[in-house]
C-alpha positions as CSV (number, residue, x, y, z in Angstrom):
1,X,19.8,-89.0,83.0
2,X,19.3,-92.3,80.3
3,X,17.4,-90.4,77.2
4,X,15.3,-91.8,74.6
5,X,16.0,-89.7,71.9
6,X,13.5,-88.7,68.6
7,X,14.7,-86.5,65.9
8,X,15.2,-86.2,62.1
9,X,16.5,-83.5,60.4
10,X,19.6,-80.8,61.0
11,X,17.5,-78.9,63.2
12,X,17.7,-82.0,65.7
13,X,21.3,-82.0,65.8
14,X,22.4,-79.5,68.4
15,X,20.0,-81.3,71.0
16,X,21.4,-84.6,70.2
17,X,25.0,-83.0,70.3
18,X,24.4,-81.6,73.8
19,X,22.6,-84.9,75.1
20,X,25.6,-86.9,74.3
21,X,28.0,-84.6,76.2
22,X,26.0,-84.4,79.5
23,X,23.6,-87.6,79.6
24,X,23.3,-91.1,78.4
25,X,21.5,-91.5,74.8
26,X,19.9,-95.1,75.1
27,X,18.7,-95.1,71.5
28,X,17.6,-92.8,68.7
29,X,14.4,-93.0,66.8
30,X,14.3,-91.5,63.6
31,X,12.4,-91.3,60.3
32,X,13.3,-94.2,57.5
33,X,15.6,-93.1,54.8
34,X,14.0,-91.2,51.8
35,X,14.5,-90.2,48.6
36,X,16.3,-86.6,48.5
37,X,17.9,-84.0,46.3
38,X,17.8,-83.9,42.4
39,X,18.8,-87.6,42.2
40,X,16.1,-88.7,44.1
41,X,18.8,-91.0,45.7
42,X,17.7,-92.9,49.4
43,X,19.2,-90.8,51.9
44,X,19.6,-91.6,55.5
45,X,18.2,-88.4,58.1
46,X,20.9,-86.0,59.4
47,X,20.3,-87.8,62.9
48,X,20.9,-91.2,61.8
49,X,24.1,-90.5,60.3
50,X,25.1,-88.6,63.4
51,X,23.7,-91.3,65.8
52,X,25.5,-94.1,63.8
53,X,28.7,-92.2,63.9
54,X,28.6,-92.0,67.7
55,X,27.6,-96.0,67.7
56,X,23.9,-95.5,69.2
57,X,21.1,-97.6,68.4
58,X,18.9,-96.2,65.7
59,X,15.5,-97.3,65.2
60,X,13.4,-96.4,62.2
61,X,10.1,-97.3,62.3
62,X,7.5,-96.3,59.2
63,X,4.7,-95.7,61.9
64,X,5.0,-95.7,65.8
65,X,1.5,-96.5,66.2
66,X,2.1,-100.3,64.9
67,X,1.6,-102.8,67.4
68,X,4.8,-103.4,69.4
69,X,6.5,-100.2,69.4
70,X,5.5,-98.8,73.2
71,X,6.8,-102.2,74.4
72,X,10.0,-102.1,72.8
73,X,10.8,-98.3,73.4
74,X,10.0,-99.1,77.0
75,X,12.6,-102.1,76.8
76,X,15.8,-99.3,76.8
77,X,14.7,-98.4,80.3
78,X,14.8,-94.7,79.5
79,X,14.1,-92.0,82.4
80,X,12.7,-89.5,80.0
81,X,12.1,-89.3,76.1
82,X,13.3,-86.0,74.2
83,X,11.4,-85.2,70.8
84,X,13.1,-82.6,68.6
85,X,11.3,-82.6,64.7
86,X,10.8,-85.8,64.9
87,X,7.7,-85.9,62.3
88,X,5.0,-88.6,63.5
89,X,2.4,-88.0,66.1
90,X,3.4,-90.0,69.3
91,X,0.7,-92.2,70.9
92,X,0.3,-91.9,74.6
93,X,1.5,-95.5,75.1
94,X,4.8,-94.3,73.2
95,X,5.1,-90.8,75.1
96,X,4.8,-92.9,78.4
97,X,7.4,-95.6,77.6
98,X,10.1,-93.6,79.4
99,X,9.6,-93.4,83.2
100,X,9.2,-89.6,83.2
101,X,7.4,-89.3,80.0
102,X,8.2,-87.4,76.9
103,X,9.5,-83.8,76.7
104,X,9.2,-81.6,73.2
105,X,11.8,-79.1,72.1
106,X,9.4,-76.8,69.9
107,X,10.9,-73.6,68.1
108,X,8.0,-71.2,69.0
109,X,6.7,-69.5,72.0
110,X,3.8,-71.8,72.6
111,X,1.0,-71.7,72.6
112,X,1.6,-69.6,69.2
113,X,2.7,-71.5,66.2
114,X,1.5,-75.1,67.1
115,X,2.2,-77.3,64.2
116,X,5.0,-78.5,61.9
117,X,6.3,-75.2,60.2
118,X,6.4,-72.6,63.2
119,X,9.7,-70.7,62.2
120,X,8.5,-70.1,58.5
121,X,5.0,-69.0,59.8
122,X,6.2,-66.7,62.5
123,X,8.5,-65.2,59.5
124,X,5.6,-64.6,56.9
125,X,3.2,-63.6,59.7
126,X,5.8,-60.4,60.4
127,X,6.3,-61.3,63.6
128,X,9.4,-59.8,65.3
129,X,9.8,-62.1,68.2
130,X,10.0,-65.9,68.5
131,X,11.8,-68.5,70.6
132,X,11.7,-72.1,72.1
133,X,9.6,-73.9,74.2
134,X,10.1,-77.0,76.1
135,X,7.2,-78.9,77.2
136,X,5.4,-82.3,78.7
137,X,4.1,-84.0,75.5
138,X,0.2,-85.4,75.4
139,X,-1.5,-86.4,72.7
140,X,-2.3,-83.2,71.2
141,X,-0.5,-81.0,68.5
142,X,1.9,-79.2,70.8
143,X,-0.7,-78.9,73.5
144,X,1.2,-80.0,76.5
145,X,2.1,-78.0,79.7
146,X,4.9,-76.1,79.2
147,X,8.1,-76.3,81.3
148,X,10.8,-73.5,80.1
149,X,10.8,-70.9,77.1
150,X,13.4,-68.8,75.8
151,X,12.7,-65.7,73.4
152,X,14.8,-64.4,70.6
153,X,14.4,-61.3,68.3
154,X,13.6,-62.1,64.6
155,X,16.1,-60.5,62.5
156,X,14.4,-57.8,59.9
157,X,15.6,-59.6,57.1
158,X,16.6,-63.0,58.8
159,X,15.4,-65.7,56.5
160,X,13.7,-69.1,58.0
161,X,16.9,-71.2,57.3
162,X,18.7,-68.4,59.1
163,X,16.5,-68.3,61.8
164,X,16.3,-72.2,62.3
165,X,20.0,-72.5,62.8
166,X,20.0,-69.9,65.9
167,X,16.7,-71.9,67.0
168,X,18.2,-75.0,66.9
169,X,21.0,-74.0,69.4
170,X,18.8,-72.1,71.3
171,X,16.4,-75.5,71.8
172,X,19.5,-77.3,73.1
173,X,20.3,-74.8,75.5
174,X,17.0,-75.0,76.8
175,X,16.6,-78.7,77.1
176,X,19.7,-79.0,78.8
177,X,18.5,-76.3,81.2
178,X,15.1,-78.6,81.6
179,X,16.5,-81.4,82.0
180,X,19.0,-80.2,85.0
181,X,15.6,-78.6,86.6
182,X,13.2,-81.4,85.8
183,X,12.5,-82.1,89.6
184,X,11.8,-78.8,90.4
185,X,9.7,-77.4,87.3
186,X,6.2,-76.5,87.6
187,X,4.3,-77.4,84.2
188,X,2.2,-74.6,83.2
189,X,-1.0,-75.5,80.9
190,X,-1.2,-73.5,77.8
191,X,-3.8,-71.0,77.0
192,X,-5.5,-72.8,74.3
193,X,-7.6,-69.6,73.1
194,X,-4.4,-68.1,72.6
195,X,-3.0,-71.0,70.3
196,X,-2.1,-70.2,66.3
197,X,-1.3,-73.0,63.9
198,X,1.9,-73.4,61.8
199,X,0.8,-76.3,59.5
200,X,3.4,-78.1,57.1
201,X,4.3,-76.0,54.2
202,X,3.5,-77.0,50.8
203,X,5.1,-75.6,47.5
204,X,2.2,-73.8,46.5
205,X,2.9,-71.6,49.9
206,X,5.5,-70.2,48.1
207,X,3.5,-68.3,45.3
208,X,4.1,-65.0,45.6
209,X,0.9,-62.8,44.8
210,X,1.7,-59.0,44.0
211,X,-1.6,-57.8,45.3
212,X,-0.4,-58.2,48.8
213,X,1.6,-55.2,50.5
214,X,5.2,-55.2,49.9
215,X,6.4,-56.2,53.4
216,X,3.6,-59.0,53.7
217,X,5.3,-60.0,50.3
218,X,8.9,-59.9,51.5
219,X,8.3,-61.8,54.7
220,X,6.8,-64.8,52.7
221,X,9.9,-64.6,50.7
222,X,11.8,-64.7,53.9
223,X,9.8,-67.4,55.4
224,X,9.8,-69.7,52.1
225,X,13.8,-69.8,52.2
226,X,15.1,-72.5,51.7
227,X,11.7,-74.3,51.2
228,X,9.6,-74.2,49.0
229,X,11.4,-71.1,47.8
230,X,9.1,-68.3,46.8
231,X,8.0,-68.0,43.0
232,X,6.9,-65.7,40.3
233,X,6.6,-65.9,36.7
234,X,8.6,-64.1,34.1
235,X,8.3,-64.3,30.1
236,X,11.7,-66.0,30.3
237,X,9.8,-68.6,32.6
238,X,9.7,-69.3,36.2
239,X,11.7,-67.0,38.8
240,X,12.4,-67.8,42.5
241,X,13.3,-65.1,44.4
242,X,15.4,-65.8,47.7
243,X,15.6,-62.7,49.0
244,X,14.0,-59.3,48.7
245,X,13.4,-56.0,50.7
246,X,10.1,-53.6,50.7
247,X,10.5,-50.2,49.9
248,X,8.0,-47.6,50.7
249,X,6.3,-45.6,48.1
250,X,3.1,-45.1,45.8
251,X,3.6,-45.7,42.1
252,X,0.6,-45.9,39.7
253,X,1.3,-49.1,38.6
254,X,-0.4,-52.7,38.6
255,X,1.0,-55.2,40.8
256,X,3.8,-57.2,39.5
257,X,5.1,-54.3,37.4
258,X,8.3,-53.4,37.0
259,X,9.1,-49.7,37.8
260,X,12.3,-47.7,37.8
261,X,14.0,-46.5,41.0
262,X,17.2,-44.9,40.8
263,X,19.7,-47.2,38.9
264,X,17.4,-50.4,39.1
265,X,14.1,-51.7,38.7
266,X,11.4,-52.6,41.4
267,X,8.3,-54.4,41.7
268,X,4.9,-52.6,42.3
269,X,2.7,-54.4,44.7
270,X,-0.4,-53.6,46.0
271,X,1.0,-51.3,48.8
272,X,4.4,-50.1,48.3
273,X,7.4,-51.4,46.3
274,X,9.6,-54.7,46.2
275,X,13.3,-54.8,45.6
276,X,14.6,-58.5,44.9
277,X,18.1,-59.0,46.1
278,X,18.7,-62.5,45.0
279,X,16.9,-64.6,42.6
280,X,17.1,-67.7,40.6
281,X,15.9,-68.7,37.2
282,X,14.8,-72.0,36.6
283,X,17.7,-74.1,35.9
284,X,20.2,-71.7,36.8
285,X,22.4,-70.7,40.1
286,X,21.3,-67.8,42.3
287,X,22.4,-64.5,41.2
288,X,22.0,-60.9,42.1
289,X,18.9,-59.1,40.9
290,X,21.4,-56.8,38.7
291,X,22.9,-59.9,37.2
292,X,19.8,-61.3,36.2
293,X,18.2,-57.9,34.8
294,X,21.1,-57.8,32.6
295,X,20.6,-61.1,31.3
296,X,16.8,-61.2,31.4
297,X,16.2,-58.2,29.0
298,X,13.1,-57.2,31.3
299,X,12.6,-53.2,31.1
300,X,10.0,-51.2,33.2
301,X,6.4,-52.1,32.0
302,X,7.3,-55.8,32.1
303,X,4.9,-57.9,34.5
304,X,5.6,-60.7,36.7
305,X,3.0,-63.1,37.0
306,X,1.3,-66.2,38.9
307,X,4.1,-69.0,38.8
């Protein structure tokens, strides 16, 4: 099939790769180059880099809703559009530019976790299973009729970044199966009353509230890895916690207080205890919790606070 591909981050790359092997990609639409990393150097999105290496036509419209874009996209003569983590809401005219409309590869089992950050929110809300859904796109936010789904368990300590890599690969497989069976699949309307939302993450979503239960805190830490990172405050400055484990048990200490547990220190929460595993002090590298404690001079009774 002739495919018009929309995608921007690394998550979209496995699907682009499988399309390059199995179909004809007539053009790639991706987000404009933007400042990134510490130096804020203008950087092309990963999809652009791969598409240019493959010799594909690359389009980077700031707004696909601007006049003229539906006609330009239609001129490529695509059979179908494939959208994977593109980053813009598409109008009906844009969606209908390919002959058979546009298909989205979404990283959740719809209708749960519609929105920009389904992987992070599934983890933060304690889900044990997620997956991929391909669906026919309409003008709503992930509201179109479903084509195929595939589920996968979420590991008990799996981070959002780790899960995203697995789902990116699974998404590519489901998309190729969807295209192969497109003429026989019967789209299934979503039960909109069962929908949950997964809005784009903000930096403030990573703030740790130690009054919450330990398992909920550990899930938030996993869901905010790699971005925005879960943060707390110490007497020596802000501290990112990249990995942690919940520990059952009750200790008479205020939430956020460091307490002894065997040969280490753990953090009291609103319910249970949290054992940090990997942390990163401000402007320093990530280290194991034990190494951080040796240099931080924090002892039992010290308090972690809002970042």
